Backbone bond lengths (Angstrom), bond angles and torsions (degrees), N, CA, C in turn:
res aa  C-N    CA-C-N  psi(-1)  N-CA   C-N-CA  omega(-1)  CA-C   N-CA-C  phi
1 M - - - 1.462 - - 1.526 109.69 -
2 E 1.325 115.51 145.49 1.458 119.58 -174.27 1.526 112.30 -62.64
3 H 1.342 117.23 -41.12 1.462 118.42 -177.89 1.527 111.55 -67.40
4 E 1.328 117.47 -32.01 1.463 120.90 176.64 1.526 110.33 -67.65
5 A 1.325 116.70 -43.08 1.465 121.05 179.59 1.523 111.00 -64.16
6 R 1.327 116.28 -40.71 1.468 119.76 178.50 1.520 110.91 -62.73
7 N 1.323 115.97 -40.64 1.462 119.55 -178.93 1.523 111.21 -65.27
8 R 1.328 116.78 -43.50 1.466 120.17 178.61 1.525 110.67 -63.75
9 H 1.329 116.22 -39.89 1.468 120.29 178.50 1.522 110.46 -64.32
10 F 1.326 116.37 -42.34 1.465 121.11 178.80 1.529 110.59 -58.72
11 E 1.329 116.17 -48.87 1.465 119.28 -179.01 1.523 111.01 -63.47
12 A 1.307 117.50 -38.87 1.464 120.25 178.85 1.525 110.96 -61.48
13 L 1.315 116.84 -38.94 1.464 120.08 178.44 1.525 111.09 -65.44
14 T 1.341 116.64 -41.06 1.468 119.38 -178.09 1.520 112.67 -67.66
15 Q 1.324 117.20 -17.81 1.459 120.75 -179.39 1.525 112.94 -87.09
16 Q 1.327 117.14 1.94 1.462 120.77 179.65 1.531 109.05 -96.13
17 P 1.329 118.26 104.15 1.468 121.19 -173.48 1.522 114.16 -64.02
18 D 1.307 118.28 -24.09 1.468 120.64 -178.01 1.530 113.02 -91.96
19 L 1.326 116.47 1.92 1.465 120.47 -179.01 1.526 109.45 -94.29
20 L 1.321 116.54 122.13 1.461 121.47 179.13 1.522 109.55 -89.14
21 W 1.321 116.24 130.13 1.455 122.33 -177.90 1.525 108.46 -99.16
22 L 1.318 116.96 108.31 1.460 121.75 -176.40 1.528 112.78 -107.59
23 G 1.299 118.10 -5.93 1.453 119.92 -170.23 1.509 116.63 -83.71
24 Q 1.331 118.88 -16.39 1.460 120.37 -173.50 1.527 113.60 -110.26
25 N 1.323 118.17 5.60 1.472 121.11 177.99 1.527 112.92 56.60
26 T 1.317 116.84 27.87 1.455 118.54 178.83 1.521 110.40 -78.36
27 N 1.312 115.33 159.99 1.461 122.62 -175.11 1.529 108.67 -97.03
28 H 1.323 116.44 115.32 1.465 120.74 -177.62 1.527 112.39 -103.78
29 L 1.330 117.40 10.31 1.458 119.95 179.16 1.524 109.90 -71.45
30 P 1.329 117.83 151.74 1.467 120.13 179.87 1.525 111.55 -57.48
31 A 1.325 116.22 137.92 1.463 120.88 -179.04 1.525 111.09 -67.85
32 H 1.323 115.44 154.80 1.462 119.96 174.03 1.529 108.45 -64.01
33 P 1.334 118.51 139.57 1.471 120.19 -179.30 1.523 113.37 -53.96
34 A 1.326 117.52 -33.88 1.464 120.04 -179.73 1.525 111.60 -66.88
35 V 1.318 116.83 -32.05 1.463 120.62 177.61 1.526 109.93 -68.33
36 L 1.318 116.39 -44.65 1.468 120.06 177.35 1.524 110.78 -62.89
37 A 1.329 116.43 -42.21 1.464 120.61 -179.75 1.524 110.92 -62.77
38 A 1.325 116.86 -39.24 1.463 120.32 -179.93 1.525 111.08 -64.77
39 M 1.327 116.78 -39.44 1.461 119.66 178.81 1.522 110.95 -68.87
40 H 1.324 116.33 -42.84 1.466 119.15 177.88 1.527 110.72 -61.53
41 A 1.323 117.09 -40.44 1.462 120.80 -179.67 1.526 110.99 -63.95
42 A 1.340 116.92 -38.32 1.460 120.24 179.62 1.522 111.53 -65.60
43 V 1.330 116.44 -27.00 1.462 120.81 175.65 1.522 110.30 -80.98
44 D 1.330 115.51 -45.90 1.462 119.76 -174.45 1.523 113.02 -66.45
45 D 1.355 116.96 -33.94 1.467 118.15 -178.19 1.532 112.68 -94.01
46 F 1.330 116.26 7.13 1.467 122.65 177.15 1.531 113.45 59.48
47 S 1.319 117.59 23.42 1.466 119.30 179.24 1.524 111.74 -67.52
48 F 1.329 116.60 -15.33 1.466 119.80 177.50 1.524 111.99 -73.22
49 N 1.341 117.85 -7.05 1.463 120.45 178.34 1.526 112.54 -68.95
50 A 1.333 116.91 -22.90 1.465 121.03 -174.94 1.527 111.19 -109.38
51 Y 1.322 115.32 154.57 1.459 119.75 174.56 1.525 110.09 -69.95
52 A 1.319 115.39 151.34 1.463 121.13 175.32 1.529 109.44 -84.96
53 P 1.337 118.06 163.20 1.466 120.29 175.20 1.531 110.49 -56.30
54 P 1.325 118.28 143.51 1.469 120.78 -172.14 1.525 114.88 -61.99
55 L 1.322 118.11 -29.95 1.468 120.34 178.44 1.521 112.42 -94.76
56 G 1.320 116.47 -4.76 1.456 120.28 -178.09 1.516 111.88 112.90
57 M 1.308 116.37 160.60 1.463 121.31 177.79 1.526 109.50 -64.47
58 E 1.333 115.49 135.46 1.463 119.79 -173.93 1.529 112.37 -60.53
59 R 1.310 117.18 -37.52 1.466 119.76 178.74 1.525 110.31 -62.34
60 L 1.315 117.38 -42.04 1.458 120.76 179.97 1.522 110.91 -67.06
61 R 1.309 117.36 -42.86 1.463 120.60 179.37 1.530 110.76 -59.77
62 A 1.312 116.09 -42.67 1.469 119.81 -179.97 1.521 111.40 -66.88
63 L 1.333 116.70 -40.34 1.468 120.32 -179.15 1.529 111.81 -66.62
64 I 1.314 117.59 -35.68 1.466 120.37 178.76 1.523 110.31 -64.42
65 L 1.331 117.28 -45.89 1.466 120.18 177.71 1.523 110.96 -62.73
66 E 1.321 116.24 -39.99 1.467 120.20 178.15 1.524 110.81 -63.28
67 D 1.320 116.96 -41.78 1.465 120.52 -179.63 1.529 111.24 -64.73
68 L 1.323 116.52 -35.99 1.460 120.73 179.29 1.526 112.59 -81.96
69 G 1.328 116.28 -14.76 1.461 119.64 -177.82 1.519 112.98 73.12
70 L 1.329 117.08 30.16 1.458 121.83 -179.01 1.522 111.12 -102.57
71 D 1.314 116.19 145.89 1.462 123.84 -175.13 1.529 110.19 -74.54
72 P 1.339 118.35 120.23 1.466 120.10 179.32 1.522 113.37 -66.91
73 A 1.321 117.55 -15.36 1.458 119.28 175.05 1.525 111.62 -73.65
74 V 1.324 116.32 -20.33 1.470 121.74 -177.13 1.522 111.87 -106.54
75 F 1.332 116.42 -37.08 1.466 121.01 -171.27 1.526 111.97 -117.13
76 G 1.322 114.96 150.12 1.447 122.28 174.06 1.515 110.75 -126.00
77 V 1.329 115.96 176.79 1.467 121.99 -174.17 1.523 109.93 -136.53
78 I 1.315 116.43 138.69 1.463 122.08 163.64 1.521 107.24 -116.66
79 V 1.316 116.59 121.33 1.463 121.01 174.50 1.526 107.56 -77.07
80 T 1.326 115.82 133.44 1.467 121.08 -174.78 1.528 110.97 -124.16
81 D 1.311 115.37 169.29 1.472 121.23 179.21 1.527 109.25 -79.96
82 G 1.321 115.25 67.55 1.453 121.65 -172.69 1.517 109.34 90.69
83 A 1.336 116.57 153.65 1.463 119.99 -179.47 1.526 111.82 -62.63
84 V 1.335 117.40 -28.96 1.468 120.37 -178.78 1.527 110.97 -63.95
85 A 1.321 117.09 -36.39 1.463 119.84 177.28 1.521 110.28 -63.44
86 G 1.329 116.70 -37.50 1.454 119.90 175.82 1.512 112.00 -65.55
87 L 1.328 116.49 -42.00 1.464 120.81 176.55 1.528 110.91 -58.59
88 S 1.306 115.67 -47.72 1.458 120.59 -179.21 1.521 110.82 -60.40
89 H 1.320 116.29 -45.07 1.463 120.22 -177.69 1.525 110.67 -65.30
90 A 1.328 116.99 -40.80 1.465 120.30 179.40 1.524 110.88 -63.06
91 V 1.329 116.58 -47.44 1.470 120.38 -179.03 1.524 110.60 -61.97
92 R 1.323 116.79 -44.69 1.465 120.30 -175.83 1.526 111.90 -72.01
93 T 1.324 117.18 -24.78 1.460 120.47 177.73 1.522 111.78 -80.37
94 L 1.314 117.15 -36.44 1.460 121.16 -170.11 1.523 114.52 -92.96
95 L 1.325 118.59 -23.04 1.464 120.71 -175.19 1.527 112.25 -104.36
96 R 1.316 114.31 150.49 1.457 122.82 174.83 1.533 108.64 -130.20
97 P 1.332 118.29 163.25 1.465 119.68 177.14 1.531 111.40 -52.55
98 G 1.326 115.78 133.50 1.454 120.84 -179.17 1.509 113.93 93.76
99 D 1.332 117.75 -17.34 1.463 120.82 175.05 1.523 109.73 -73.32
100 E 1.333 115.40 165.22 1.462 120.09 -179.07 1.521 111.34 -125.53
101 L 1.326 114.83 139.93 1.461 123.19 170.24 1.523 107.99 -109.43
102 L 1.326 116.96 134.42 1.463 122.63 175.27 1.520 109.45 -108.30
103 A 1.326 116.57 139.25 1.461 121.73 178.33 1.518 109.16 -150.76
104 A 1.328 115.81 161.93 1.463 121.44 178.42 1.524 110.35 -83.65
105 E 1.326 114.91 153.23 1.467 122.31 175.44 1.530 108.68 -130.51
106 P 1.349 120.96 118.41 1.460 125.11 8.16 1.527 112.22 -76.33
107 G 1.311 114.00 155.67 1.455 121.13 179.55 1.508 109.07 -168.81
108 W 1.306 115.23 -172.39 1.465 120.30 -178.86 1.522 108.55 -87.22
109 K 1.323 117.39 129.99 1.458 122.25 -164.03 1.526 116.18 -88.23
110 W 1.313 119.09 -21.42 1.460 118.75 -169.69 1.523 114.63 -61.68
111 P 1.345 119.93 -40.94 1.474 117.80 177.84 1.526 113.13 -59.00
112 L 1.340 116.92 -31.68 1.463 119.88 176.42 1.528 110.40 -65.13
113 A 1.328 115.91 -40.43 1.469 120.16 177.88 1.527 110.66 -65.39
114 F 1.346 116.75 -40.05 1.465 119.92 178.01 1.532 109.79 -59.82
115 A 1.337 116.20 -45.21 1.465 120.43 -178.65 1.525 111.15 -62.61
116 R 1.312 116.59 -46.92 1.471 120.31 -177.07 1.526 111.83 -65.69
117 S 1.330 117.09 -30.40 1.462 119.81 178.94 1.524 111.92 -66.63
118 L 1.334 117.02 -18.50 1.463 122.19 179.65 1.524 112.43 -91.39
119 G 1.323 116.46 -7.08 1.451 119.95 -173.23 1.512 112.54 90.63
120 A 1.331 116.89 7.10 1.460 121.46 172.92 1.525 108.70 -85.12
121 T 1.315 116.44 167.90 1.458 120.68 176.62 1.521 109.17 -104.92
122 A 1.317 115.75 154.25 1.465 121.96 177.59 1.518 107.60 -129.93
123 R 1.325 116.03 117.12 1.464 120.87 -177.85 1.518 108.97 -111.65
124 E 1.336 115.76 133.09 1.460 121.62 -177.24 1.524 110.60 -105.76
125 L 1.329 115.21 136.18 1.456 122.04 -179.80 1.523 108.53 -105.94
126 P 1.327 119.09 118.88 1.471 121.29 -174.79 1.523 112.22 -66.84
127 V 1.332 115.68 133.52 1.473 120.93 179.44 1.524 112.01 -128.05
128 Y 1.331 117.56 5.84 1.470 119.58 -177.34 1.525 109.52 -81.80
129 E 1.327 115.18 66.83 1.458 122.31 -179.21 1.524 108.87 -140.77
130 A 1.335 116.07 126.92 1.460 120.03 179.19 1.519 111.27 -61.97
131 A 1.340 117.12 -33.58 1.462 121.10 -176.68 1.522 112.39 -62.20
132 Q 1.322 117.64 -26.81 1.461 120.09 178.92 1.523 111.86 -108.11
133 G 1.322 115.75 17.59 1.458 120.17 175.76 1.505 114.34 68.87
134 Y 1.333 117.26 22.41 1.469 122.19 179.11 1.527 112.13 56.39
135 R 1.327 115.71 36.31 1.460 119.21 176.44 1.531 109.47 -149.35
136 L 1.313 114.97 159.31 1.453 121.87 178.76 1.525 109.76 -63.72
137 S 1.322 116.70 135.75 1.462 120.48 178.46 1.524 109.95 -103.58
138 P 1.327 117.76 152.63 1.465 119.70 176.02 1.527 112.76 -56.07
139 A 1.327 116.85 -41.18 1.466 119.53 179.99 1.525 111.20 -62.87
140 Q 1.323 116.32 -39.40 1.466 120.90 179.70 1.523 110.72 -64.88
141 L 1.332 116.28 -43.34 1.462 119.51 179.59 1.527 110.79 -67.37
142 R 1.330 117.05 -41.86 1.467 119.95 179.91 1.539 110.82 -58.32
143 A 1.321 115.98 -43.23 1.463 120.11 -179.23 1.525 112.20 -67.93
144 A 1.331 116.69 -24.96 1.468 120.60 -175.54 1.521 113.52 -88.37
145 M 1.327 118.20 -21.50 1.461 121.06 -175.69 1.526 110.97 -63.58
146 R 1.353 115.14 136.05 1.458 121.55 178.88 1.528 108.95 -132.92
147 P 1.325 118.20 166.14 1.468 119.62 179.46 1.523 113.88 -57.29
148 D 1.344 116.90 -30.78 1.460 119.19 -179.32 1.525 113.04 -88.20
149 T 1.338 117.73 2.27 1.470 120.37 176.60 1.521 108.38 -76.42
150 K 1.305 116.51 107.32 1.462 121.53 -176.68 1.523 112.77 -104.87
151 L 1.343 116.52 -17.83 1.459 119.67 -175.22 1.521 109.58 -147.42
152 V 1.336 115.58 131.11 1.463 122.07 175.84 1.521 107.58 -114.95
153 Y 1.318 116.06 128.99 1.468 121.88 -177.70 1.519 108.87 -108.39
154 L 1.329 116.39 114.32 1.464 122.95 -180.00 1.517 109.47 -112.45
155 V 1.327 117.08 116.24 1.466 121.48 173.53 1.527 106.85 -95.33
156 D 1.325 116.35 115.71 1.462 120.52 -170.03 1.531 110.17 -146.87
157 P 1.349 117.22 108.50 1.457 130.20 -0.38 1.526 112.40 -61.44
158 N 1.336 113.31 151.33 1.454 120.12 -175.36 1.522 111.36 -71.24
159 N 1.312 114.99 136.83 1.460 123.11 170.39 1.527 105.91 -108.92
160 P 1.338 119.16 111.83 1.469 127.18 23.18 1.526 116.36 -108.85
161 M 1.327 119.75 1.23 1.463 120.22 -167.70 1.527 113.88 -74.95
162 G 1.334 117.89 -27.78 1.463 119.79 -179.44 1.514 113.98 82.26
163 T 1.342 117.68 9.22 1.462 120.44 176.60 1.525 109.73 -84.36
164 R 1.327 115.85 158.25 1.462 119.88 175.25 1.523 109.03 -135.75
165 F 1.327 115.38 160.77 1.456 120.68 -177.71 1.525 111.16 -86.10
166 E 1.321 115.40 150.31 1.452 122.17 174.22 1.533 109.19 -82.30
167 P 1.343 118.07 157.34 1.469 120.32 -179.05 1.526 113.67 -54.57
168 D 1.334 117.59 -41.01 1.466 119.21 -179.08 1.528 111.47 -68.24
169 E 1.331 117.71 -29.17 1.461 120.78 176.79 1.528 110.57 -70.04
170 I 1.320 116.00 -41.82 1.465 120.41 177.98 1.528 110.14 -60.96
171 E 1.312 116.84 -45.59 1.466 120.61 179.19 1.528 110.46 -62.34
172 A 1.331 116.59 -38.97 1.466 120.23 178.14 1.523 111.31 -65.51
173 F 1.325 118.00 -40.60 1.464 121.16 178.68 1.534 110.61 -59.86
174 A 1.332 116.58 -38.89 1.463 120.21 179.44 1.523 110.96 -60.93
175 E 1.317 116.54 -37.86 1.472 120.78 179.73 1.522 110.86 -76.22
176 I 1.322 116.85 -43.74 1.472 121.87 -174.09 1.524 112.18 -65.37
177 T 1.318 117.25 -36.39 1.464 120.43 -174.50 1.525 112.55 -71.81
178 G 1.310 118.11 -12.95 1.462 120.92 173.38 1.510 113.35 58.58
179 D 1.341 116.47 -118.76 1.462 121.26 -179.47 1.528 112.74 -92.03
180 A 1.312 117.66 -2.91 1.464 120.25 -179.55 1.524 110.38 -72.42
181 F 1.319 115.62 152.76 1.458 120.83 174.50 1.528 109.44 -82.02
182 V 1.320 115.32 154.31 1.460 121.16 179.05 1.521 108.88 -128.79
183 I 1.318 116.77 126.77 1.463 120.93 168.89 1.521 107.11 -96.93
184 H 1.320 116.29 118.36 1.464 121.91 177.89 1.528 106.99 -102.42
185 D 1.312 115.49 98.74 1.466 122.30 -177.66 1.525 108.22 -82.17
186 C 1.327 115.17 106.41 1.471 121.21 -174.34 1.520 112.19 -107.39
187 T 1.324 116.31 32.92 1.460 121.51 -177.39 1.525 112.61 -51.88
188 Y 1.343 117.04 -38.86 1.471 120.92 -174.90 1.527 112.72 -103.69
189 R 1.303 116.94 16.20 1.469 121.92 -176.42 1.523 112.89 -53.78
190 H 1.324 116.90 -40.47 1.468 120.33 -173.86 1.526 113.02 -67.86
191 F 1.332 117.22 -16.57 1.467 120.45 179.78 1.530 112.35 -94.82
192 A 1.317 116.81 -8.46 1.461 120.79 -175.05 1.522 111.38 -76.13
193 Q 1.310 114.82 144.89 1.461 121.10 172.89 1.528 107.29 -90.06
194 G 1.321 114.74 79.77 1.453 122.02 -173.67 1.519 110.19 93.99
195 H 1.330 116.95 128.52 1.460 120.42 -178.67 1.519 108.53 -150.88
196 T 1.329 116.01 137.82 1.460 121.95 -177.94 1.520 109.94 -117.97
197 L 1.318 116.74 126.32 1.455 121.24 177.24 1.527 110.42 -80.34
198 L 1.318 115.69 143.13 1.455 120.55 176.31 1.524 111.78 -81.76
199 A 1.314 116.71 -25.17 1.465 121.51 -173.44 1.527 114.32 -51.44
200 P 1.339 121.01 -44.42 1.466 119.16 -179.61 1.527 113.78 -63.24
201 F 1.334 117.91 -23.66 1.462 121.42 -178.61 1.531 112.40 -86.22
202 A 1.328 117.19 -22.69 1.468 121.65 -179.93 1.528 108.38 -146.36
203 P 1.327 117.55 65.70 1.473 120.17 -171.18 1.523 114.67 -62.97
204 E 1.325 118.23 -30.03 1.462 119.91 -176.19 1.523 112.99 -82.73
205 R 1.346 117.04 -11.87 1.475 119.76 -173.61 1.523 113.21 -121.58
206 T 1.327 117.67 0.13 1.466 120.56 -173.51 1.519 111.48 -106.09
207 I 1.316 115.47 132.80 1.465 122.30 171.02 1.524 106.47 -113.63
208 T 1.309 116.67 119.29 1.464 122.37 179.10 1.519 108.40 -101.22
209 T 1.324 117.01 125.88 1.461 119.19 176.62 1.524 109.82 -97.32
210 Y 1.323 115.18 143.32 1.465 122.44 -175.05 1.522 108.61 -126.44
211 S 1.329 115.69 133.11 1.465 121.25 -177.21 1.527 111.37 -122.38
212 F 1.330 114.80 143.04 1.469 121.47 171.85 1.528 111.18 -106.44
213 S 1.323 117.38 1.45 1.461 120.81 -173.61 1.514 112.93 -73.18
214 K 1.329 117.21 -37.94 1.461 120.70 -170.82 1.524 112.42 -88.36
215 W 1.335 116.86 -57.41 1.469 117.62 -175.28 1.520 112.05 -76.47
216 L 1.333 118.31 -33.00 1.466 120.06 -175.93 1.522 112.64 -101.45
217 G 1.327 118.12 -13.44 1.458 120.22 176.76 1.513 115.03 76.64
218 L 1.347 117.46 31.72 1.464 120.64 -178.30 1.527 112.37 -104.57
219 A 1.332 117.45 28.41 1.466 120.48 -173.92 1.528 112.38 -53.51
220 G 1.319 117.43 -43.98 1.454 120.55 -176.73 1.514 114.43 -74.11
221 L 1.338 117.89 -13.73 1.464 120.63 178.99 1.526 111.98 -84.05
222 R 1.328 117.29 -17.72 1.460 123.30 178.98 1.526 112.29 55.65
223 V 1.314 115.23 73.31 1.461 121.00 173.88 1.521 108.00 -139.92
224 G 1.303 116.48 133.97 1.455 123.24 178.22 1.510 107.95 -158.80
225 A 1.329 116.93 -161.51 1.458 118.94 -178.97 1.514 111.04 -160.25
226 M 1.313 114.94 157.71 1.459 122.23 168.09 1.524 107.24 -119.84
227 V 1.326 115.65 134.93 1.460 122.93 -175.61 1.521 107.81 -119.87
228 A 1.325 116.75 131.58 1.461 120.60 -178.00 1.525 108.88 -159.37
229 S 1.323 115.89 178.47 1.461 120.07 176.65 1.524 109.48 -61.46
230 H 1.323 116.32 159.45 1.463 119.22 -179.33 1.530 111.22 -61.06
231 A 1.328 117.02 -35.39 1.466 119.65 178.07 1.524 110.97 -64.67
232 M 1.335 116.57 -40.87 1.457 119.95 178.57 1.525 111.32 -68.61
233 I 1.326 116.32 -40.42 1.467 119.46 178.63 1.523 110.14 -60.34
234 A 1.332 117.06 -40.49 1.462 120.26 177.96 1.525 110.67 -61.53
235 R 1.311 116.18 -38.89 1.470 120.50 178.47 1.522 110.83 -66.28
236 F 1.328 116.91 -44.80 1.462 120.13 179.67 1.531 111.64 -66.30
237 A 1.338 116.40 -31.36 1.465 120.26 -176.25 1.523 112.55 -74.12
238 E 1.326 117.57 -15.25 1.462 120.41 -177.34 1.524 112.17 -62.07
239 A 1.313 117.05 -34.05 1.470 120.40 -178.92 1.518 109.67 -144.82
240 A 1.320 116.21 52.01 1.463 120.57 -178.21 1.523 110.30 -64.96
241 P 1.337 117.90 139.06 1.466 119.71 -179.46 1.522 112.95 -67.37
242 N 1.331 116.73 -22.69 1.467 120.30 177.02 1.522 108.77 -111.76
243 A 1.328 116.26 58.64 1.462 121.89 -175.22 1.523 112.74 -61.08
244 L 1.327 117.41 -19.97 1.465 121.31 178.41 1.521 111.77 -99.42
245 G 1.318 116.88 16.02 1.459 120.63 175.63 1.516 112.84 88.05
246 S 1.318 114.59 157.38 1.464 120.80 176.64 1.525 110.43 -86.73
247 S 1.312 116.06 170.76 1.461 123.10 -174.99 1.527 113.05 -50.14
248 V 1.316 116.03 126.70 1.467 121.34 177.14 1.521 110.26 -62.01
249 L 1.318 116.20 -44.69 1.463 120.32 -178.94 1.525 110.75 -62.00
250 A 1.323 116.61 -44.14 1.464 120.40 -179.12 1.521 111.44 -65.47
251 Q 1.317 116.99 -40.36 1.466 119.57 -179.84 1.525 111.52 -67.18
252 R 1.316 116.79 -38.22 1.473 119.30 176.20 1.530 110.24 -62.29
253 A 1.322 116.62 -40.84 1.465 120.34 178.08 1.520 110.97 -63.76
254 A 1.327 116.91 -42.20 1.464 121.03 -179.92 1.523 111.33 -64.93
255 I 1.317 116.83 -40.13 1.470 120.56 177.19 1.523 110.17 -59.91
256 A 1.326 116.23 -48.22 1.469 119.97 179.58 1.519 110.78 -61.62
257 G 1.324 116.90 -39.10 1.456 120.01 179.28 1.512 112.30 -62.03
258 L 1.322 117.03 -44.74 1.462 120.17 179.36 1.522 111.51 -68.61
259 E 1.318 116.86 -36.13 1.467 119.53 178.64 1.525 111.75 -66.77
260 H 1.311 116.91 -25.97 1.472 121.25 -179.08 1.529 111.77 -115.09
261 K 1.312 116.39 18.91 1.463 120.71 -179.33 1.527 111.53 -58.05
262 H 1.326 117.17 -37.88 1.472 120.81 -177.79 1.524 111.87 -62.91
263 E 1.330 116.96 -22.85 1.464 120.89 177.86 1.533 111.55 -91.99
264 F 1.321 116.07 -36.64 1.462 120.76 -170.51 1.523 113.57 -87.56
265 L 1.331 117.13 -45.45 1.462 119.74 -172.91 1.526 113.58 -60.96
266 P 1.337 120.73 -40.84 1.471 118.58 178.46 1.527 113.17 -57.51
267 M 1.328 117.03 -35.83 1.461 120.51 177.80 1.528 110.60 -66.75
268 V 1.331 115.94 -40.80 1.464 120.75 178.49 1.527 110.58 -63.99
269 I 1.325 116.25 -45.42 1.468 120.65 -179.34 1.524 110.53 -63.10
270 A 1.325 117.03 -41.59 1.468 120.27 179.60 1.525 110.79 -61.88
271 A 1.324 116.82 -44.52 1.466 120.36 179.02 1.527 110.94 -65.17
272 D 1.320 116.32 -40.29 1.461 121.25 -179.73 1.527 111.26 -63.28
273 R 1.313 116.72 -45.96 1.467 119.81 -177.34 1.527 111.69 -71.75
274 A 1.323 116.63 -31.52 1.463 119.08 175.49 1.529 110.35 -65.55
275 A 1.328 116.45 -40.17 1.466 120.38 178.59 1.527 110.92 -65.95
276 K 1.322 116.55 -40.61 1.468 120.18 178.42 1.528 110.96 -63.43
277 A 1.330 116.00 -40.78 1.469 119.70 179.00 1.523 110.75 -63.77
278 M 1.322 116.84 -38.86 1.461 121.37 178.51 1.532 110.48 -64.35
279 I 1.332 116.17 -41.79 1.465 120.14 178.76 1.524 110.53 -65.23
280 A 1.338 116.21 -44.18 1.468 120.11 -179.76 1.520 111.26 -60.87
281 E 1.325 116.45 -39.64 1.464 120.49 179.11 1.526 110.62 -65.45
282 A 1.326 116.29 -41.55 1.463 119.97 -179.94 1.527 111.10 -66.12
283 V 1.328 116.72 -41.98 1.467 120.67 179.73 1.522 110.65 -64.56
284 A 1.338 116.13 -39.94 1.466 120.10 -179.26 1.524 111.98 -62.18
285 G 1.317 116.93 -23.25 1.455 120.63 -178.84 1.512 114.48 -87.52
286 V 1.334 116.89 1.82 1.467 120.95 -178.89 1.528 108.73 -111.66
287 P 1.328 118.76 111.84 1.466 121.22 179.94 1.526 111.99 -56.34
288 G 1.326 115.47 131.75 1.458 120.70 177.56 1.509 115.06 85.66
289 L 1.334 117.19 -4.79 1.462 120.67 -179.95 1.526 109.34 -104.28
290 A 1.332 117.42 139.55 1.464 121.05 -178.98 1.520 109.85 -148.92
291 L 1.327 116.00 157.34 1.453 122.29 175.29 1.527 108.57 -94.02
292 P 1.329 119.16 117.82 1.465 120.03 178.63 1.526 112.35 -57.73
293 V 1.348 115.95 -39.05 1.468 120.90 179.46 1.524 107.11 -119.90
294 P 1.326 117.98 92.37 1.470 120.19 -174.61 1.522 113.84 -65.69
295 V 1.335 117.24 -29.83 1.464 121.07 177.01 1.526 107.59 -112.07
296 S 1.319 115.77 94.88 1.457 120.52 -178.33 1.520 110.22 -84.41
297 H 1.342 115.53 135.85 1.459 120.88 176.80 1.527 111.06 -97.41
298 G 1.343 116.50 6.08 1.454 120.82 172.18 1.515 109.03 -95.49
299 N 1.336 116.36 -162.28 1.462 118.32 179.00 1.527 110.49 -111.76
């Protein structure tokens, strides 16, 4: 079967130590010592023998809200097996056959696949235009909204373009989407030069996804989160796919990462921007070649 062959090929590639993987934007920088220590401690004290709390460790939930600057009186957190698991759960909870999901093109494709697997439709709005800054515009979204549009998926910063929305655009999206739900995928937020959350403008309708894969380098541990109003969190918790909690080891690593973010993230950002500058210099030296988005807010 094709999917079996692809999986075997994928694993074979990952076993080649001299092969550099550039396609997934993962963080290959050395982990902070506190993150490694937290993982070792979770092994040494056998805490991995027990299930984690179903919504996630309380310390981690609090740190995620603190990192986002969101009010814990308004918002709650479910820790998930990677941010993608949260995306999948949100889409499958909120959409029904005949409903529509709107997303930008180019963009990240998996939420569209989740929607279509339910019998919902997924419509893509083209943004690969210099005139609109390679990002979705409020006017474009307003014109696209229909009565059956139940969910709008915003990747911000955009994957793969690296563009991000301005504060006034975010506020406009909150108004334009009306009663529809919005997933604000903030996977690359930590790399952005300024970033505005949609959640404060539409707290009852916004699901914010949070990733540890890019800035902290925990892609293989599969830990992330979905952040939403307490009412929405209660709805998501009714049939969470990780009802027995996410990995204890991964959550301990994420806690340590957030506790030491002030030490680790500046090093990551410096390395990221140095690499971008090197790429820009190389592109500038090739006649006819240009970067569509010279200042990328992704990694």
